[in-house]
Each structure stands twice: as C-alpha cells, then as structure tokens.
C-alpha positions in Angstrom: 0.0 0.0 0.0 1.0 3.7 -0.3 3.3 5.0 2.5 0.9 8.0 3.1 -2.8 7.0 2.7 -5.3 9.7 1.9 -6.7 10.8 5.3 -10.1 12.1 6.3 -11.5 14.5 8.8 -15.1 13.6 9.6 -16.8 10.2 9.9 -19.1 8.0 11.9 -18.3 4.4 12.9 -21.5 2.9 11.5 -25.2 3.4 10.7 -28.5 2.1 11.8 -30.1 -0.2 9.2 -33.8 -0.7 10.0 -34.8 2.3 7.9 -36.1 5.7 9.2 -39.7 4.3 9.1 -38.7 0.7 9.8 -38.8 -0.2 6.1 -36.3 -3.0 6.5 -38.2 -4.6 9.4 -41.4 -4.7 7.3 -39.7 -6.0 4.3 -38.0 -8.8 6.2 -41.1 -9.8 8.0 -43.0 -9.7 4.7 -40.4 -12.1 3.2 -40.7 -14.4 6.2 -44.5 -14.4 5.8 -44.2 -15.0 2.0 -45.8 -11.7 1.1 -42.7 -10.5 -0.9 -40.0 -12.4 -2.7 -36.2 -12.1 -2.2 -35.8 -9.6 -5.0 -38.3 -7.2 -3.4 -36.4 -7.6 0.0 -33.1 -6.9 -1.7 -34.5 -3.9 -3.5 -35.7 -2.4 -0.2 -32.3 -3.0 1.4 -30.5 -1.4 -1.5 -32.7 1.7 -1.5 -32.1 2.2 2.2 -28.3 1.9 1.9 -28.2 4.3 -1.0 -30.3 6.9 0.8 -28.1 6.6 3.8 -24.8 6.8 1.9 -26.0 9.8 -0.1 -27.3 11.6 3.0 -23.9 11.0 4.8 -21.9 12.5 1.9 -24.3 15.4 1.6 -23.9 16.1 5.3 -20.2 16.5 4.9 -18.6 13.2 5.9 -15.5 12.6 3.9 -15.2 8.9 4.8 -18.4 6.9 4.9 -18.6 3.4 6.5 -20.0 0.6 4.4 -20.7 -3.0 5.3 -22.5 -2.1 8.5 -25.8 -2.9 6.9 -27.3 -6.3 7.9 -30.5 -8.2 7.4 -30.3 -9.4 11.0 -26.9 -9.0 12.9 -23.3 -8.0 12.1 -21.9 -10.9 14.1 -24.0 -13.3 12.0 -22.8 -11.5 8.9 -19.2 -12.0 10.0 -19.8 -15.7 10.5 -21.0 -15.8 6.9 -18.0 -13.8 5.7 -15.7 -16.3 7.4 -17.6 -19.5 6.5 -18.3 -20.1 10.2 -22.0 -21.0 10.2 -22.9 -24.1 12.1 -23.1 -27.5 10.3 -26.9 -27.8 11.1 -27.7 -25.1 8.5 -25.2 -26.2 5.9 -27.7 -28.3 4.1 -30.0 -25.3 3.3 -29.1 -24.4 -0.3 -30.8 -21.0 -0.5 -28.4 -18.4 1.0 -31.1 -16.2 2.5 -33.0 -19.0 4.0 -29.8 -20.4 5.4 -29.0 -17.0 6.9 -32.3 -16.7 8.6 -32.3 -20.3 9.8 -29.1 -19.5 11.7 -30.7 -16.3 13.0 -34.1 -17.5 14.2 -34.3 -21.2 13.5 -37.1 -23.1 11.8 -39.1 -26.3 12.3 -36.0 -28.5 11.9 -33.1 -26.2 13.0 -32.2 -24.5 16.3 -30.9 -20.9 15.9 -27.7 -19.6 17.2 -27.8 -18.3 20.8 -28.4 -14.6 21.4 -26.9 -12.3 24.0 -26.2 -8.6 24.6 -23.6 -6.7 22.6 -21.3 -5.5 25.4 -23.3 -3.2 27.7 -25.9 -2.1 25.1 -29.4 -3.1 24.5 -28.5 -4.6 21.1 -28.5 -8.4 20.9 -26.0 -10.3 18.7 -26.0 -13.9 17.6 -23.3 -15.9 19.1 -21.1 -17.7 16.6 -20.3 -21.4 17.3 -16.7 -22.3 16.7 -15.3 -25.8 17.1 -12.0 -27.5 16.3 -13.6 -28.7 13.1 -15.0 -25.4 11.9 -13.7 -25.0 8.3 -13.2 -21.3 7.7 -13.8 -20.1 4.2 -13.8 -16.5 3.0 -17.0 -15.2 1.3 -16.5 -11.5 0.7 -19.4 -11.2 -1.7 -21.6 -8.9 0.5 -18.8 -6.6 1.6 -17.4 -6.1 -1.9 -20.8 -5.5 -3.4 -21.6 -2.8 -0.9 -18.2 -1.2 -1.4 -18.8 -1.2 -5.2 -22.3 0.2 -4.7 -20.9 3.2 -2.8 -18.2 3.7 -5.5 -20.8 3.9 -8.2 -22.4 6.8 -6.3 -19.1 8.6 -5.8 -19.2 8.0 -2.1 -15.8 8.0 -0.2 -16.4 4.6 1.3 -14.6 2.7 4.0 -15.5 -1.0 4.5 -16.1 -2.1 8.0 -15.6 -5.7 9.4 -15.5 -7.1 12.9 -12.0 -8.0 13.8 -10.7 -11.6 14.5 -10.1 -11.1 18.2 -13.5 -9.7 18.9 -15.2 -12.3 16.7 -13.5 -15.2 18.5 -13.7 -13.8 22.0 -17.5 -13.3 21.6 -18.0 -16.7 20.0 -19.0 -19.9 21.8 -16.7 -22.9 21.7 -18.4 -26.2 21.0 -17.0 -29.6 21.7 -14.9 -28.2 24.6 -13.0 -26.1 22.2 -11.6 -22.6 22.8 -12.5 -20.3 19.9 -9.3 -18.3 20.4 -7.3 -21.5 19.7 -8.5 -21.0 16.1 -7.0 -17.6 15.7 -4.1 -18.6 13.5 -6.5 -20.5 11.3 -8.6 -17.4 10.8 -6.0 -14.8 10.1 -5.2 -15.9 6.5 -8.8 -15.1 5.6 -8.5 -11.6 6.9 -5.2 -11.2 5.0 -6.9 -12.4 1.9 -9.8 -10.0 2.5 -7.4 -7.0 2.9 -6.0 -7.8 -0.6 -9.4 -8.2 -2.1 -10.6 -4.8 -0.6 -7.5 -3.0 -1.9 -8.1 -4.4 -5.4 -11.6 -3.1 -5.5 -10.6 0.3 -4.5 -10.7 0.6 -0.7 -8.2 3.2 0.6 -9.1 2.4 4.3 -10.6 -0.5 6.0 -12.2 -0.3 9.5 -11.6 -3.3 11.7 -13.8 -3.2 14.7 -12.3 -4.6 17.9 -14.6 -3.4 20.7 -13.5 -6.4 22.9 -10.2 -4.5 23.5 -12.1 -2.3 26.0 -12.7 -5.3 28.2 -10.2 -7.0 30.6 -7.9 -9.2 28.5 -5.4 -11.8 29.5 -1.7 -11.3 28.8 -2.0 -13.8 26.0 -4.9 -11.9 24.4 -3.0 -8.6 24.7 0.0 -10.2 23.0 -2.3 -11.4 20.2 -3.4 -7.8 19.6 0.2 -6.8 18.6 1.0 -10.0 16.7 -2.3 -10.0 14.7 -2.1 -6.4 13.6 1.5 -6.4 12.9 0.9 -9.4 10.7 -2.0 -7.6 8.9 0.2 -4.6 8.2 2.7 -6.9 6.5 0.2 -7.8 3.8 1.8 -6.5 0.6 -1.4 -5.2 -1.0 -3.9 -3.8 1.4 -5.9 -0.6 2.4 -4.8 1.5 5.3 -6.0 -0.1 8.5 -8.2 1.7 11.1 -8.7 -0.3 14.2 -11.9 0.8 16.0 -12.5 0.4 19.7 -15.6 1.7 21.5 -17.7 1.5 24.6 -14.7 2.3 26.8 -11.0 2.8 27.0 -8.8 0.1 25.4 -6.3 0.5 28.3 -3.2 -1.7 27.9 -4.5 -2.8 24.4 -3.9 0.7 23.1 -0.1 0.3 23.7 -0.2 -3.0 21.8 -1.9 -1.3 18.8 0.4 1.7 19.0 3.4 -0.7 18.6 2.1 -1.9 15.3 2.1 -0.3 11.9 -1.6 0.2 11.6 -2.4 3.6 10.2 -5.2 4.6 12.5 -7.0 4.0 15.7 -10.6 5.0 16.6 -11.1 5.7 20.3 -14.2 6.4 22.4 -13.5 9.7 24.3 -17.1 9.7 25.6 -16.9 6.4 27.5 -13.5 6.5 29.0 -10.5 7.2 26.7 -8.7 10.4 27.6 -6.2 12.6 25.9 -3.7 11.6 28.5 -4.0 8.0 27.3 -3.0 9.1 23.9 -0.3 11.5 25.0 1.3 8.7 27.0 2.0 6.7 23.8 4.5 8.5 21.5 4.2 5.6 19.2 0.7 6.9 18.2 2.4 10.0 16.6 2.0 9.7 12.9 -1.2 7.6 13.1 -4.6 8.9 12.4 -6.6 9.3 15.6 -10.3 9.1 15.0 -11.6 10.9 18.0 -15.0 9.6 19.1 -16.2 12.8 20.8 -19.8 12.7 19.8 -21.8 10.2 21.8 -23.1 7.5 19.5 -25.2 5.8 22.3 -27.2 8.6 23.9 -29.3 11.4 22.5 -28.1 14.5 24.3 -26.7 17.4 22.3 -22.9 17.4 22.4 -21.0 19.9 24.4 -19.2 21.2 21.4 -16.8 23.3 23.4 -15.6 20.3 25.4 -15.5 18.1 22.3 -13.5 20.6 20.4 -11.1 21.1 23.3 -10.4 17.3 23.3 -9.9 17.1 19.5 -7.7 20.3 19.5 -5.5 18.8 22.3 -5.0 15.7 20.2 -4.3 17.7 17.1 -1.8 19.8 19.0 0.3 16.7 19.7 1.4 16.5 16.1 -1.1 13.8 15.2 -3.6 13.5 12.4 -7.1 13.8 13.9 -10.6 13.0 12.5 -13.8 13.8 14.4 -16.2 10.9 14.8 -19.0 9.4 16.8 -17.9 7.3 19.8 -19.5 4.2 18.2 -21.9 3.2 15.5 -25.2 5.2 15.3 -27.0 1.8 15.4 -27.9 2.7 19.0 -29.8 6.0 18.4 -32.9 7.0 16.3 -32.5 8.3 12.8 -33.4 12.0 13.1 -35.2 14.6 15.2 -37.1 15.6 12.1 -39.5 12.8 12.8 -40.4 14.3 16.2 -42.1 17.6 15.5 -44.3 17.4 18.6 -41.4 17.5 21.2 -41.7 20.7 23.2 -39.1 23.1 21.7 -37.0 23.8 24.8 -36.6 20.1 25.5 -36.0 19.4 21.8 -33.1 21.8 21.8 -31.3 19.5 24.2 -31.4 16.5 21.9 -29.4 15.1 18.9 -30.4 11.9 17.1 -28.4 10.2 14.3 -28.7 12.9 11.6 -28.0 15.6 14.1 -24.9 13.8 15.4 -23.5 13.6 11.9 -24.0 17.4 11.7 -22.2 17.8 15.1 -19.3 15.7 13.7 -19.0 17.9 10.6 -19.3 21.1 12.6 -16.5 20.0 14.9 -14.3 18.8 12.0 -14.8 22.2 10.4 -13.9 24.0 13.6 -10.9 21.8 14.2 -9.4 22.0 10.7 -10.7 25.4 9.4 -11.4 27.4 12.5 -14.4 28.2 14.7 -15.5 31.3 12.7 -17.2 29.2 10.1 -19.4 27.5 12.6 -19.6 30.1 15.4 -23.4 30.2 15.2 -23.7 26.4 15.6 -21.3 26.4 18.6 -23.2 29.3 20.3 -26.5 27.5 19.8 -25.2 24.3 21.3 -23.8 26.3 24.3 -27.1 28.1 24.9 -29.1 24.8 24.7 -26.9 23.1 27.3 -27.2 26.1 29.7 -30.9 26.1 29.3 -31.1 22.4 30.1 -28.9 22.9 33.2 -31.3 25.6 34.5 -34.6 23.9 33.7 -36.7 23.4 36.8 -38.1 20.1 35.5 -34.8 18.4 36.2 -35.3 18.4 40.0 -38.2 17.2 42.1 -37.7 18.2 45.8 -40.4 15.8 47.1 -38.8 12.8 45.5 -35.4 13.7 46.8 -36.7 14.3 50.3 -38.5 10.9 50.3 -35.3 9.1 49.4 -33.4 10.9 52.0 -36.0 10.0 54.6 -36.0 6.2 54.0 -35.3 4.3 57.1 -32.4 1.8 57.3 -33.6 -1.6 56.2 -36.3 -0.2 53.8 -34.9 -2.5 51.1 -35.1 -5.7 53.2 -37.7 -8.4 53.7 -37.9 -11.4 56.0 -35.6 -14.4 55.2 -36.7 -16.3 52.1 -37.7 -19.5 53.9 -40.1 -17.6 56.1 -41.6 -15.9 53.1 -41.9 -19.2 51.2 -44.0 -20.8 53.9 -46.4 -17.8 54.1 -46.7 -17.7 50.3 -47.3 -21.4 49.8 -50.0 -21.3 52.5 -51.7 -18.4 50.8 -51.3 -19.5 47.1 -51.6 -23.3 47.4 -49.7 -24.0 44.1 -48.9 -27.5 42.9 -45.3 -28.8 42.5 -43.8 -27.5 39.3 -46.2 -24.6 38.9 -46.7 -23.4 35.3 -46.9 -19.8 34.2 -45.8 -17.4 31.5 -43.5 -14.4 31.6 -46.1 -11.7 31.0 -47.0 -10.7 27.5 -49.3 -12.6 25.0 -49.4 -12.0 21.2 -50.1 -8.5 20.2 -52.9 -9.2 17.8 -54.0 -7.2 14.8 -57.1 -6.1 16.8 -54.8 -4.7 19.5 -52.6 -2.8 17.1 -55.7 -1.4 15.3 -57.2 -0.2 18.5 -53.9 1.5 19.5 -53.6 3.2 16.1 -57.3 4.4 16.2 -56.8 5.8 19.7 -53.7 7.8 18.5 -55.6 9.1 15.5 -58.7 10.0 17.6 -60.9 7.6 15.8 -61.9 6.1 19.2 -62.0 7.6 22.7 -60.2 6.3 25.8 -63.3 4.5 27.1 -63.7 2.5 23.9 -60.0 1.6 23.9 -60.2 0.4 27.4 -63.3 -1.7 26.6 -61.4 -3.4 23.7 -58.4 -4.0 25.9 -60.5 -5.6 28.6 -62.0 -7.9 26.0 -58.5 -8.9 25.1 -57.6 -9.5 28.7 -60.7 -11.7 29.2 -59.7 -13.8 26.2 -56.2 -14.3 27.5 -57.5 -15.3 31.0 -59.9 -17.8 29.4 -57.1 -19.2 27.2 -54.8 -19.7 30.1 -57.5 -21.4 32.2 -58.4 -23.6 29.3 -54.7 -24.6 28.9 -54.4 -25.4 32.6 -51.8 -22.9 33.6 -51.4 -22.4 37.4 -50.4 -18.7 37.7 -51.9 -16.4 35.1 -51.0 -13.1 33.5 -53.3 -10.5 32.0 -51.3 -10.5 28.7 -50.4 -6.8 28.6 -52.5 -5.8 25.6 -52.6 -2.2 26.7 -48.8 -1.9 26.7 -46.8 -0.7 23.7 -43.5 -1.7 25.3 -42.4 -2.9 28.7 -40.5 0.4 29.4 -42.3 2.9 27.3 -45.6 2.1 28.9 -44.3 3.1 32.3 -42.3 6.1 31.0 -45.5 7.6 29.5 -47.0 7.6 33.0 -44.0 8.7 35.1 -42.9 12.3 35.6 -39.4 13.0 34.3 -39.8 11.1 31.0 -40.4 11.9 27.4 -41.7 9.3 24.9 -40.9 9.7 21.2 -43.3 8.9 18.3 -40.7 7.6 15.8 -37.5 7.2 17.8 -37.0 3.5 16.8 -33.8 1.6 17.4 -33.0 -2.0 16.7 -32.9 -4.4 19.6 -32.3 -7.6 17.6 -33.3 -8.8 14.1 -36.6 -7.1 13.3 -37.4 -6.3 16.9 -37.4 -2.5 17.3 -38.0 -0.4 20.4 -38.5 3.3 21.1 -36.4 4.1 24.2 -38.0 6.9 26.2 -35.9 9.9 27.2 -35.4 10.2 31.0 -34.5 13.9 31.4 -35.5 14.8 35.0 -36.3 13.4 38.4 -38.7 10.5 38.3 -42.0 10.4 40.2 -45.2 8.4 39.9 -48.2 10.7 39.9 -50.8 7.9 39.9 -51.1 4.1 39.8 -50.1 2.7 36.4 -51.2 -1.0 36.3 -53.6 -1.6 39.2 -56.9 -1.2 37.3 -55.8 -3.6 34.5 -54.5 -6.3 36.9 -57.4 -6.0 39.2 -59.8 -6.5 36.3 -57.9 -9.6 35.2 -57.9 -11.0 38.7 -61.7 -10.5 38.9 -62.1 -13.0 36.1 -60.5 -16.0 37.7 -59.9 -17.7 41.1 -56.3 -18.5 40.1 -53.6 -16.0 41.0 -52.8 -13.3 38.4 -49.4 -11.7 38.5 -49.0 -8.0 38.6 -46.5 -7.1 35.9 -44.0 -4.3 36.3 -40.6 -3.4 34.9 -37.7 -3.0 37.3 -35.6 0.2 37.8 -32.4 -1.1 36.2 -34.2 -2.2 33.0 -36.1 1.1 32.8 -32.7 2.9 32.8 -31.1 0.4 30.4 -33.8 0.7 27.9 -34.2 4.5 28.0 -31.9 7.3 27.0 -30.9 8.5 30.5 -29.9 11.9 31.7 -26.2 12.3 32.0 -26.1 15.0 34.6 -26.2 12.8 37.7 -24.9 9.3 38.7 -27.0 6.4 37.3 -27.4 5.0 40.8 -29.2 8.2 41.9 -31.6 7.9 39.0 -32.1 4.2 39.6 -33.3 4.9 43.2 -35.8 7.4 42.0 -37.2 4.9 39.6 -37.1 2.2 42.3 -39.2 4.4 44.6 -41.8 4.9 41.9 -42.1 1.1 41.3 -42.2 0.5 45.0 -45.3 2.7 45.2 -46.9 0.6 42.5 -46.2 -2.7 44.2 -47.8 -1.4 47.4 -50.9 -0.4 45.5 -51.1 -3.8 43.7 -50.9 -5.6 47.0 -53.6 -3.3 48.5 -55.8 -4.3 45.5 -55.5 -8.0 46.4 -52.7 -9.1 44.0 -50.7 -11.9 45.7 -47.9 -12.3 43.1 -46.0 -9.3 41.6 -43.4 -9.7 38.9 -40.7 -7.0 38.6 -38.7 -7.8 35.5 -35.0 -7.0 35.3 -33.9 -8.5 31.9 -31.2 -5.8 31.6 -29.4 -6.4 34.9 -26.4 -7.9 33.1 -26.6 -5.4 30.2 -25.5 -2.4 32.2 -22.7 -4.3 33.9 -19.4 -2.3 33.4 -17.0 -3.9 31.0 -14.0 -3.6 33.4 -13.9 -5.8 36.6 -12.8 -2.8 38.7 -16.0 -1.0 38.0 -18.5 -3.8 38.5 -18.9 -3.9 42.4 -20.2 -0.3 42.5 -22.7 -1.0 39.8 -23.9 -4.2 41.3 -24.4 -2.5 44.7 -26.6 0.3 43.3 -28.5 -1.9 40.8 -29.4 -4.6 43.3 -30.2 -1.9 45.9 -32.6 -0.2 43.5 -34.4 -3.5 42.8 -34.7 -4.3 46.5 -36.0 -0.8 47.2 -38.7 -1.4 44.5 -39.8 -4.7 45.9 -39.5 -4.5 49.7 -42.5 -2.4 50.4 -44.9 -5.3 50.3 -45.7 -7.9 53.0 -43.8 -11.2 53.2 -46.9 -13.1 52.0 -46.8 -11.4 48.7 -44.6 -13.3 46.3 -42.1 -11.3 44.3 -41.0 -12.7 40.9 -38.4 -11.3 38.5 -37.3 -12.2 35.0 -34.0 -12.1 33.3 -33.3 -13.0 29.7 -30.7 -13.2 26.9 -27.5 -12.4 28.7 -24.3 -14.1 29.8 -25.4 -14.5 33.4 -22.2 -15.9 34.9 -20.9 -12.5 35.9 -24.1 -11.4 37.7 -25.0 -14.7 39.4 -24.2 -13.3 42.8 -26.3 -10.2 42.0 -29.3 -12.4 40.9 -29.2 -14.0 44.3 -28.8 -10.6 45.9 -32.1 -9.4 44.3 -33.8 -11.7 46.8 -36.8 -12.3 44.6 -38.9 -15.2 45.7 -38.9 -16.6 42.1 -36.5 -15.8 39.3 -37.4 -16.9 35.7 -34.5 -16.9 33.4 -33.5 -17.7 29.8 -32.2 -21.2 29.6 -33.5 -22.9 26.4 -30.9 -21.8 23.9 -28.1 -22.4 26.5 -29.6 -25.8 27.5 -30.0 -25.0 31.2 -26.3 -24.1 31.6 -27.2 -21.2 33.9 -28.5 -23.5 36.6 -24.9 -24.7 37.3 -23.9 -21.1 37.9 -26.8 -20.6 40.2 -25.9 -23.7 42.2 -22.3 -22.5 42.5 -23.4 -19.5 44.5 -25.8 -21.4 46.7 -29.0 -20.1 45.1 -31.9 -21.2 47.3 -34.8 -19.3 46.0 -37.5 -20.3 43.4 -36.3 -20.5 39.8 -38.1 -20.9 36.4 -35.5 -21.7 33.8 -37.1 -21.2 30.4 -38.1 -24.5 28.8 -38.5 -23.3 25.3 -37.2 -20.4 23.1 -39.8 -17.9 22.2 -37.6 -16.0 19.8 -37.9 -19.0 17.3 -41.1 -20.1 15.5 -40.4 -23.7 16.5 -43.0 -25.4 18.6 -41.3 -27.6 21.2 -42.6 -31.1 21.7 -43.8 -32.5 25.0 -40.8 -34.8 25.0 -38.4 -32.0 24.4 -39.8 -30.0 27.3 -39.8 -33.0 29.6 -36.1 -33.5 28.8 -35.4 -29.8 29.6 -37.3 -30.1 32.9 -35.4 -33.3 33.8 -32.2 -31.4 33.2 -33.4 -28.6 35.4 -34.5 -31.0 38.2 -31.0 -32.4 38.3 -30.0 -28.9 39.5 -33.1 -27.5 41.3 -35.3 -29.3 43.8 -38.9 -29.8 42.6 -40.3 -27.6 45.4 -38.4 -24.6 44.0 -38.7 -25.2 40.3 -41.2 -23.3 38.1 -42.2 -24.1 34.5 -42.3 -21.3 32.0 -41.1 -20.1 28.5 -37.9 -18.2 28.1 -39.5 -14.8 27.7 -42.8 -12.9 26.9 -44.9 -14.1 24.0 -45.7 -10.7 22.5 -43.9 -11.4 19.2 -45.3 -14.9 18.6 -48.3 -16.0 16.6 -51.3 -17.1 18.7 -51.4 -20.6 17.2 -47.7 -21.2 18.1 -48.4 -20.0 21.6 -51.3 -22.2 22.2 -49.6 -25.3 20.9 -46.3 -24.6 22.8 -48.1 -23.8 26.1 -50.3 -26.9 25.8 -47.1 -29.0 25.4 -45.5 -27.2 28.3 -48.4 -27.8 30.7 -48.6 -31.5 29.6 -44.9 -31.9 30.2 -45.2 -30.4 33.7 -48.1 -32.7 34.5 -46.2 -35.7 33.3 -43.3 -35.0 35.7 -45.5 -34.3 38.7 
C-alpha cells in the first residue's frame, strides 16, 4: 500500500439499518411471511443503503462506512463472511433461507444463541466455533456494498468485525476454545485485505470493541501480533482499528506498537487525551476521535469536544472527528419528532443531528471556529438552558429518598416468606406460568392506532383491551396454567408504557432503534427526576384477577431495565436515577398488594446489560443496581410473592447479584443455552425459586412434549422440585397465537407428566 494513505477528517463508525420508518423490518417480516420475494427484499435494502450513503456524503462526511448494513446482525454477517455458520444449517441451499435459519431457527433447525452486545441493549447472535470449523472467505456482501458506494461517488470505508472480537465473543463447541483457532482465521483476513485493496478501498475499519474489556496477557500479545501481521500484507488498504464503549487501556499500547495507520477511540466512554499522550508511538497515526456520543441522545457539548480534539491535534497527530461508536444505537433523526416541546427538543441530537455535530467539529478543528460560530453558540445556549430547567429536579422525590429508614430495602428471610406464600397460594409442584405478554394481535394494534388518531376515545380503547384480557385469561384457564397473567394488551412496550406515566420522562413517536433482528423499540428519554403521579397498572391487573380464582401476576418493569432501555440523563450518577425509579415502582407494588394481588413480577432483563466492561467498575454497579431493585420490591408484605425475570445475557458475571435481588422466584432464559445457567446458580448457593425457560420464544419452533420433559429433567438435576417453576424463556408478544397455544399446551402437559 502507499506510504501515506489519503486521510479524512469527519466520519461515523456505523449506521442504523432498520430504515427511518422501519422499512427493512417490514420487508424482512414480509419475506418471512411469504408476502414478498427475495428480490423485493433486496431492493428495499439497496434503497435504504443508497439513501443513507447519499445523506452522509451530503452532510459532509469525507469517509463513509459501508458493510455495517445487515438483514439481522453484524456478528452473523461476520460468520457468513468467514464461513463459520454451524453445520446444522449447511444443508440449506438458499443463502437467504440459510442465513435466517441460523438467526431465528425453523421447524428443523435450532438458531444460534443470542446475547447482549457489550453493555448495550442490542443483541447479537453468538457464533459457534469448534476445532472442526472449516473457515472459508465469502467476501461477496462486503465487496458488493463497497462497489455500490463507489458507483455513487461515495468516499467509502469498508467495516468488518476483527478476528479477536469475533473469536472472543464466539461460543466454543465440543470443549474447544475459539481463540485457539486464531491462527486458522488470520489468513482469511489477510486475503480480505487484498481483495478490498483491489476493488478500490483506501481504508478498512476493523472493529475490535473487545479491546475495551479485561484481556489476558495472552490476548494482549495477540493484539500486537495480529495487527503487525496484517500490516505486513503487501497489497492492502490503510487499517483503522476501531474500539468503542470504553478505553482500550493496555491494548492501546499494543496497537500503537504496530504499523496500523489509524485507531478509533471512544472519548465519551473512558478514553482520555492523556491515554494518547502517554504513547508517543501513536504519533503519525490517524486518531479518529469519538467525541460525539453514539449511544445517547443528548446534544454534544461542542466546546468540550473541540477542546479534546484540539489537544489531540496539537500533539502532532492527524485527527478526524467521529461518533464514539456506531449510530446503530440511536434513532435516525429529530425531524421525525415535530411534537417534542421546543425547549426540550433543543437539548437533543439523534443520528442525523450527530452527523451534523461531527462535521461542525471537523470544520472548527481544521478550518477554524469562525465558520461554525453560530452552531457552537446555539449548542452552548441549549446546554445552559437544560442545566437551568426546573423540570430536572423534584424536591419531594429527593426528600422521600433521604428519609427512607435503614432496612427499607429488606424483607424477612426467604424460607419464612416461602411458607407464608405457599400457604396463601396453594400452588402445585412445578407450577406453570408465562412471563407476561401474550401475542399483540391485529385487533390490539388497530385499537392502539385508532386511539392515537382520535378515531376512538379512551373509554372504547379500554373496553377493547378488557375484552383482550378476558380472552387471555380464558385461554390460560383452558390450557391449565397455574399462575396467570393479563397478557399486557394495553402496553406498547415494557419500558415505554411506564415512561409515559412517570414524571421526568419523554416518549418519542418515531424514535425507533434495533434491539435484535426485526425487533425495534422506542427508548423513552429520561430527562429529569422521576415520580409516579398515579397508579399505572392496578386497574388492568385487578380486572384480570376478577375473572379467575387463580392468582394473576402483577407485571412491572424494574428500575435497572427502565434505565437500560431508556436514553438516560447524563447530569447525575446512574445510581441516583435508579433509586428514583425504584421508589416509583415501590409505590406501584404497594398499591397492587392493596388491591389483592398476591404475586407481583418486577422484570430486570437488563441487569447484566449495564454491567461495566471492566472488573474494577463492577462492584459499585452491582451495589446500586441490586439496591434499586430491592427498594422497589421491599414495600410489600412477606406473604406477597415477588418474581423477577432475566433474559438473553451471559449470566455468569451477575449470578451473585441475581441471588442478591432476593426475589422469591426468578425466571431466566435457559432454552438456547440448554440449562447451563443452573450450574452457575448452584455454584453461589442459590436457594430461591427459579423458572429456567423450557422453550425459546424467539424462534417459531413449537417444542414437543418430550423436548420440554427433557429440559425439565435437566433442570430437576440442579433444582429441587419444590423450587422449580415451569415457563417459557420470555414474553410471548412477538409470537403467533397458534404457536403460543400449541407450545403452552405441550408445556403444561410436560409439567403434569413429571409431577
């Protein structure tokens, strides 16, 4: 390659791919349902990519990432790139069908496991690597997208997940260690570098976010050896190694010692100018400074960001301004939110606005501030107005938290509670239940849309939702479930529903982000102190309980998950905000108990998600997160049974915290991981009730009775029958009604067979 590659000044590390109006989601689901053919799906995808590339160039980016588009997940795309799909899908001839079989399974094939992408709310598919995995390069997709950009005159930079991150996040099968296959994988990356150079790539971005985690000495040594090897490839683009979500720490020194031409660093989430200054070997490399937050939606402090970039530039380095990470994690544009109150709107920046911030900063850095003085002044004024806004602080909430007595987050010992609860509930051995939501039918969606448009009034909407609840209660009784739920038809989302009723939150209309695959959510914006002005769920749950003699669970979302799945204020510690949310949920649990609800589920699926990436930071997080949950759930009597639910995470690191939550029953994802989590629970002496999921609700597969019996037998080997519950992995909102009925019928039959 050339000794001095053409440099750039303004970029982002990646783009969202669902479409500003969720066009890709609808096209993919249309393809799954047989409503459109593969060509129509591909056309939709191409149109979205072209619109995004064109908008990025028009906005002023002089290096635009390509290859970040995906039909489902970038880790799955990397497995395809490297020929690392599992053997069980190898017999599927059609490439698109094979891809989606690995992603979500089908009647014959189990999908790959799914877990959280570092400490975000995005889920990735976990590659399976064995000693027999036969890697084979398939660069078709990446090269096609690079050529697509070139035809548009876009200054494109292909992006690929790096070998260390890919293998560190993969799952070894057959007792193999994926990292043991590193030397087998590197020739494919070397081959890819040459291919990309030959089709015109001047730079390639290799994403290595795993470098911001705690790595072994062996892994750190691999960083240097891998990237020094890559730079020795005779024909290749300039290499930009991108890290994000934190500081790469000692891994940065290893990268600096190689001949890579650039490093992308996250100056929002932990990297400092001192980290760079301490490494003279970085001089001469391009530093892509992630000073615009790619994960949250607050307007950037342009003065501070410019000071950071200017300090880097003053150290005789080439500097480009960038987002801290991919824009995958934020909505597309504020233009879709005309109804946000103007003052609050001025505090925000979504994806398109962040690109503008990047180009503004790049202009100020390389041309001077005069050209963008108006933009900088507007940002400064908006931040000051936000700081002074009275809505940020609620004196009553703060006083209540200060006045809480010691022990307000404690209940009686679990054994005492269990005796009281069993006497009151009279449940059978291996009680069956579901996690909360039932399918969101067309009728529910129509009613919600008509309410928004004013076609029906609130009374008619409530009448229709009560009819849905009655149907769900009747269905569960007919299936023979022991503990029922009301199905949550009135809820748009498990966080947004509560945010719309709590002070201190703003809900968007079109602020969609991808959670996994075609699953999209609208994270609310938590901008001020949180308070509950009125009960949020009591009427709905009470109505459901009035229809049956069986216990109906009250369904709430826990404080940690509400934080994790919102865009949270950045002007006070997360722990303080979590306690405010915990206090609001506590008030709701007390009102549910007062209304006669004997079981209350407070879901915390995001407990693992917010766990800091560095071991040194984890104890403080676990202390406040567990404390917030216990504050939320300790206001009820010992005879009220508290449930919680956790899903789709690597639970090993928070097993102690799960026990510390002190919930009477914890339901937990276990189907895709084949009950592996139970061994972790036993290792910490877990002695509370547990409901390991017996089937995977993210797949359309209907499990057989025998399959569920086998899962329950595996669970019974680890959990005594008097503490074991029987339930699916997660809520049933996204499944079809016929699938749900058949699956739950088999689940109830399996539990009865084992009783």
